[in-house]
C-alpha positions as CSV (number, residue, x, y, z in Angstrom):
1,X,-3.3,26.1,-42.3
2,X,0.1,26.3,-43.8
3,X,1.4,23.2,-42.0
4,X,3.1,20.4,-43.9
5,X,3.4,16.8,-42.7
6,X,7.1,17.3,-42.4
7,X,6.4,20.2,-39.9
8,X,4.3,17.9,-37.8
9,X,6.9,15.1,-37.7
10,X,9.6,17.6,-36.8
11,X,7.5,19.1,-34.0
12,X,6.5,15.7,-32.6
13,X,10.4,14.8,-32.6
14,X,11.2,17.8,-30.4
15,X,11.6,16.5,-26.8
16,X,13.7,17.5,-23.7
17,X,17.0,15.7,-23.3
18,X,16.3,12.5,-21.4
19,X,18.0,12.3,-18.1
20,X,20.4,9.7,-17.0
21,X,19.2,6.7,-14.9
22,X,21.2,8.1,-11.8
23,X,19.2,11.4,-12.1
24,X,15.8,10.0,-12.9
25,X,15.5,6.9,-10.5
26,X,15.4,9.2,-7.4
27,X,12.6,11.3,-9.1
28,X,10.5,8.1,-9.8
29,X,11.3,6.6,-6.4
30,X,9.9,9.7,-4.6
31,X,6.8,9.7,-6.7
32,X,5.5,6.1,-6.3
33,X,3.8,4.6,-3.3
34,X,5.9,3.1,-0.4
35,X,4.9,-0.5,-1.6
36,X,6.0,0.2,-5.1
37,X,9.3,1.6,-3.8
38,X,9.8,-1.3,-1.6
39,X,9.2,-3.8,-4.4
40,X,11.2,-2.1,-7.1
41,X,13.8,-0.2,-5.1
42,X,16.5,-2.8,-5.0
43,X,16.1,-3.3,-8.8
44,X,16.4,0.4,-9.6
45,X,19.6,0.4,-7.5
46,X,20.9,-2.4,-9.6
47,X,20.0,-0.4,-12.9
48,X,21.8,2.5,-11.6
49,X,24.8,0.6,-10.7
50,X,25.0,-0.7,-14.3
51,X,23.7,2.3,-16.3
52,X,23.7,5.2,-14.0
53,X,25.5,7.5,-16.4
54,X,23.5,6.5,-19.4
55,X,20.4,8.3,-20.5
56,X,17.0,6.7,-20.5
57,X,16.7,6.6,-24.3
58,X,20.0,4.7,-24.7
59,X,19.4,1.0,-23.6
60,X,17.8,-1.2,-26.2
61,X,15.5,-4.1,-25.5
62,X,18.4,-6.4,-26.1
63,X,20.4,-4.7,-23.4
64,X,17.5,-4.9,-21.0
65,X,17.2,-8.7,-21.7
66,X,20.9,-8.9,-20.9
67,X,20.6,-7.1,-17.7
68,X,17.6,-9.2,-16.6
69,X,19.6,-12.4,-17.3
70,X,22.5,-11.0,-15.5
71,X,20.2,-10.4,-12.4
72,X,18.7,-13.7,-12.7
73,X,22.1,-15.5,-12.6
74,X,23.6,-13.3,-9.9
75,X,20.6,-13.4,-7.5
76,X,21.3,-14.1,-3.9
77,X,20.7,-17.9,-3.5
78,X,18.0,-18.7,-0.9
79,X,16.4,-22.1,-0.1
80,X,13.1,-21.0,-1.8
81,X,14.8,-19.5,-4.8
82,X,13.4,-20.6,-8.2
83,X,16.3,-20.2,-10.5
84,X,16.3,-16.3,-10.4
85,X,13.0,-16.1,-12.4
86,X,11.4,-13.8,-9.9
87,X,14.5,-11.4,-9.8
88,X,14.3,-11.2,-13.7
89,X,10.5,-10.6,-13.7
90,X,10.8,-7.9,-11.1
91,X,13.7,-6.2,-12.8
92,X,11.6,-5.9,-16.1
93,X,8.7,-4.6,-14.0
94,X,10.7,-2.1,-12.4
95,X,12.0,-0.7,-15.6
96,X,8.5,-0.7,-17.1
97,X,7.5,1.4,-14.1
98,X,10.4,3.7,-14.7
99,X,9.8,4.0,-18.4
100,X,6.1,4.6,-18.1
101,X,6.9,7.7,-15.9
102,X,9.4,8.7,-18.6
103,X,6.8,8.6,-21.2
104,X,4.3,10.6,-19.1
105,X,7.0,13.2,-18.5
106,X,7.7,13.5,-22.2
107,X,11.2,12.2,-22.2
108,X,10.6,9.4,-24.6
109,X,7.7,8.4,-27.0
110,X,5.5,5.4,-26.0
111,X,6.5,3.8,-29.1
112,X,10.2,4.0,-28.2
113,X,9.6,2.5,-24.7
114,X,12.2,-0.5,-24.7
115,X,10.8,-2.2,-21.5
116,X,7.5,-3.0,-23.0
117,X,9.2,-4.8,-25.8
118,X,10.9,-7.3,-23.5
119,X,8.7,-10.2,-22.4
120,X,8.6,-11.1,-18.7
121,X,9.6,-14.7,-17.6
122,X,6.5,-16.8,-17.3
123,X,5.5,-16.8,-13.5
124,X,5.6,-20.3,-11.9
125,X,2.7,-21.4,-9.8
126,X,2.9,-20.5,-6.1
127,X,4.0,-23.0,-3.6
128,X,1.9,-21.5,-0.9
129,X,-1.3,-23.3,0.2
130,X,-3.6,-23.6,3.3
131,X,-2.2,-24.8,6.5
132,X,-3.9,-27.7,8.2
133,X,-5.8,-27.0,11.4
134,X,-3.4,-29.1,13.6
135,X,-0.3,-27.2,11.9
136,X,-1.7,-23.9,12.4
137,X,-2.3,-24.7,16.2
138,X,1.3,-25.7,16.4
139,X,2.3,-22.3,14.9
140,X,0.2,-20.5,17.4
141,X,1.6,-22.4,20.3
142,X,5.0,-21.6,19.5
143,X,4.3,-17.9,18.8
144,X,2.5,-17.7,22.3
145,X,5.1,-19.6,24.2
146,X,8.4,-18.1,22.9
147,X,10.1,-14.9,22.0
148,X,10.4,-11.6,23.8
149,X,6.8,-10.4,23.0
150,X,4.4,-13.4,22.8
151,X,1.4,-11.2,23.3
152,X,2.2,-9.1,20.1
153,X,3.2,-12.2,18.0
154,X,-0.1,-13.9,19.0
155,X,-2.1,-10.9,18.2
156,X,-0.4,-10.6,14.8
157,X,-1.3,-14.3,13.9
158,X,-4.9,-13.9,15.2
159,X,-5.2,-10.7,13.0
160,X,-4.1,-12.3,10.0
161,X,-6.0,-15.5,10.5
162,X,-9.2,-13.8,11.0
163,X,-9.1,-11.2,8.4
164,X,-6.7,-12.8,5.7
165,X,-5.2,-9.3,5.5
166,X,-1.8,-8.5,4.0
167,X,1.2,-7.5,6.1
168,X,0.9,-4.0,4.7
169,X,-2.8,-3.9,5.8
170,X,-1.9,-4.9,9.3
171,X,1.0,-2.3,9.5
172,X,-1.2,0.4,8.2
173,X,-3.9,-0.2,10.8
174,X,-4.6,2.7,13.2
175,X,-6.7,2.9,16.3
176,X,-9.0,5.3,14.5
177,X,-9.7,2.4,12.0
178,X,-11.4,0.4,14.6
179,X,-15.3,0.4,14.8
180,X,-16.0,-1.6,18.1
181,X,-19.7,-1.1,17.8
182,X,-20.0,-3.0,14.6
183,X,-16.7,-5.0,15.0
184,X,-15.3,-3.7,11.8
185,X,-11.6,-2.6,11.0
186,X,-10.6,-0.5,8.1
187,X,-8.0,-2.2,6.0
188,X,-5.7,-0.1,3.7
189,X,-3.8,-2.5,1.3
190,X,-1.9,-2.5,-1.8
191,X,-3.1,-0.6,-4.9
192,X,-4.5,2.1,-2.5
193,X,-7.5,-0.3,-1.8
194,X,-9.7,0.4,1.3
195,X,-12.2,-1.9,2.7
196,X,-14.1,-2.6,5.9
197,X,-13.4,-6.1,7.3
198,X,-15.5,-7.8,10.0
199,X,-13.5,-9.2,13.0
200,X,-14.7,-11.1,16.1
201,X,-15.5,-9.2,19.3
202,X,-12.5,-11.1,20.9
203,X,-10.0,-9.8,18.4
204,X,-11.5,-6.3,18.6
205,X,-11.0,-6.2,22.3
206,X,-7.4,-7.3,22.0
207,X,-6.7,-4.6,19.3
208,X,-8.1,-2.0,21.5
209,X,-6.2,-3.0,24.5
210,X,-3.0,-3.2,22.5
211,X,-3.5,0.3,21.3
212,X,-4.2,1.6,24.9
213,X,-1.5,-0.3,26.5
214,X,1.2,0.6,24.0
215,X,0.1,4.2,23.7
216,X,-0.7,4.1,20.0
217,X,-1.9,7.6,18.7
218,X,-5.3,7.7,17.3
219,X,-4.0,8.3,13.8
220,X,-0.7,6.5,14.2
221,X,0.2,2.9,13.7
222,X,-1.6,0.6,16.0
223,X,0.7,-2.4,16.3
224,X,3.7,-1.6,18.4
225,X,6.4,-3.0,20.6
226,X,6.3,-2.7,24.4
227,X,8.4,0.4,24.3
228,X,5.7,2.1,22.0
229,X,7.7,2.0,18.8
230,X,5.8,0.9,15.6
231,X,6.6,-2.5,14.4
232,X,8.0,-3.1,10.9
233,X,8.2,-6.0,8.4
234,X,11.2,-7.2,10.5
235,X,8.9,-8.3,13.2
236,X,7.3,-10.8,10.8
237,X,10.6,-12.1,9.5
238,X,12.0,-12.6,13.0
239,X,8.7,-14.3,14.0
240,X,8.8,-16.9,11.3
241,X,12.4,-17.5,11.8
242,X,11.9,-18.3,15.3
243,X,8.8,-20.5,14.7
244,X,11.0,-22.4,12.0
245,X,13.6,-23.1,14.8
246,X,10.9,-24.9,16.7
247,X,8.9,-26.4,14.0
248,X,11.2,-27.8,11.3
249,X,8.4,-28.1,8.7
250,X,7.8,-24.4,8.9
251,X,11.5,-23.8,8.0
252,X,11.5,-26.5,5.3
253,X,8.3,-25.3,3.5
254,X,9.2,-21.6,4.0
255,X,5.8,-20.9,5.7
256,X,5.1,-17.2,6.0
257,X,2.4,-14.7,7.0
258,X,0.9,-15.0,3.4
259,X,0.1,-18.7,4.0
260,X,-2.3,-17.6,6.7
261,X,-4.2,-15.7,4.0
262,X,-4.3,-18.9,1.9
263,X,-5.5,-20.8,4.9
264,X,-8.4,-18.5,5.8
265,X,-9.6,-17.8,2.2
266,X,-9.6,-21.6,1.4
267,X,-11.7,-22.3,4.4
268,X,-14.1,-19.5,3.5
269,X,-14.4,-20.7,0.0
270,X,-15.0,-24.3,1.0
271,X,-17.8,-23.2,3.5
272,X,-19.3,-20.1,2.0
273,X,-18.4,-20.2,-1.7
274,X,-16.4,-18.4,-4.1
275,X,-18.2,-15.0,-3.9
276,X,-17.8,-14.7,-0.3
277,X,-14.1,-15.7,-0.5
278,X,-13.5,-13.0,-3.1
279,X,-15.1,-10.3,-0.8
280,X,-13.2,-11.7,2.3
281,X,-9.9,-11.3,0.2
282,X,-10.8,-7.8,-0.8
283,X,-10.5,-8.6,-4.4
284,X,-12.2,-6.1,-6.9
285,X,-15.3,-7.3,-9.0
286,X,-13.6,-6.1,-12.1
287,X,-10.3,-5.3,-13.6
288,X,-7.0,-7.2,-12.8
289,X,-8.4,-9.0,-9.8
290,X,-10.8,-11.2,-11.7
291,X,-10.0,-14.8,-11.0
292,X,-7.2,-13.7,-8.5
293,X,-9.0,-15.4,-5.6
294,X,-8.6,-18.8,-7.3
295,X,-4.8,-18.5,-6.4
296,X,-5.8,-18.8,-2.7
297,X,-8.3,-21.4,-2.8
298,X,-6.6,-24.2,-4.5
299,X,-6.7,-27.8,-3.2
300,X,-4.7,-28.4,-0.2
301,X,-2.3,-31.2,0.3
302,X,-4.5,-32.6,3.0
303,X,-7.4,-32.7,0.4
304,X,-5.1,-34.3,-2.2
305,X,-4.0,-36.8,0.4
306,X,-7.6,-37.6,1.3
307,X,-8.3,-38.3,-2.3
308,X,-5.2,-40.6,-2.6
309,X,-6.3,-42.4,0.6
310,X,-9.8,-43.0,-0.9
311,X,-8.3,-44.1,-4.2
312,X,-5.7,-46.5,-2.7
313,X,-7.9,-47.5,0.4
314,X,-4.7,-46.8,2.5
315,X,-4.6,-44.3,5.2
316,X,-2.1,-41.3,4.6
317,X,-0.6,-39.1,7.3
318,X,-1.9,-35.9,5.8
319,X,-5.5,-37.1,5.3
């Protein structure tokens, strides 16, 4: 064919000039889903702050490791912080997402991707677990008896406790996603997953009433404030801050909406088995979700305390 190996190597090396981080981050940010943008946006901003004028093909794996360590040591200190490990992990994940797009766009070769050559910090086990029944009742009592919109807050807690849905799934819920005849709601959650989830007739009635009273458009967001404006993630943040002010243990343990997911899935697994809990969680039967359900059905502190009480023959306040 008249083509030498040198010709092939030379042709493969011809690539467009790689853009700078300042130029490329907005492109990637506009292309990804809202959830990905929310997860990685602050880390991409940090990358632009440090390397905005540099081209994508300039940083080395060692420099990425340096930036991850910098982010780890300069993370905003919070009570539930774990030494900045999560910040370093998310920075590397954000860069991997960025470079994956750069490879697809032809700016760098897959073999030259520096982000995949940097190991993520080992993820520590989650401190979240199921909330005991009595404690859950306390949470619901505070939500229903305080705040500027206890009806909304009570509905949020009931929705998450019944369905074990994530916040994103609740915020994406629309009136058109309600099937009152079969008591089903359509949940659209992370990874573009879509599933029908059974709900109780009571919850269905309250969701319908909420949509009607707060004038939610059929294809608009269902959960809204009294003035008709859609709620955001901030409503959850304010809710748990308020509950923590009334219940010190909520503040100390950093209880959040995701703990309700653990609570429900643990109860389902204990009473109906792993397969049902897996379906209840909306985890796929194959791929990356294999075994994920075990994260949510770990032994609770109450169960551990019950074992201790049986072992020592002494009562324990949690048992």
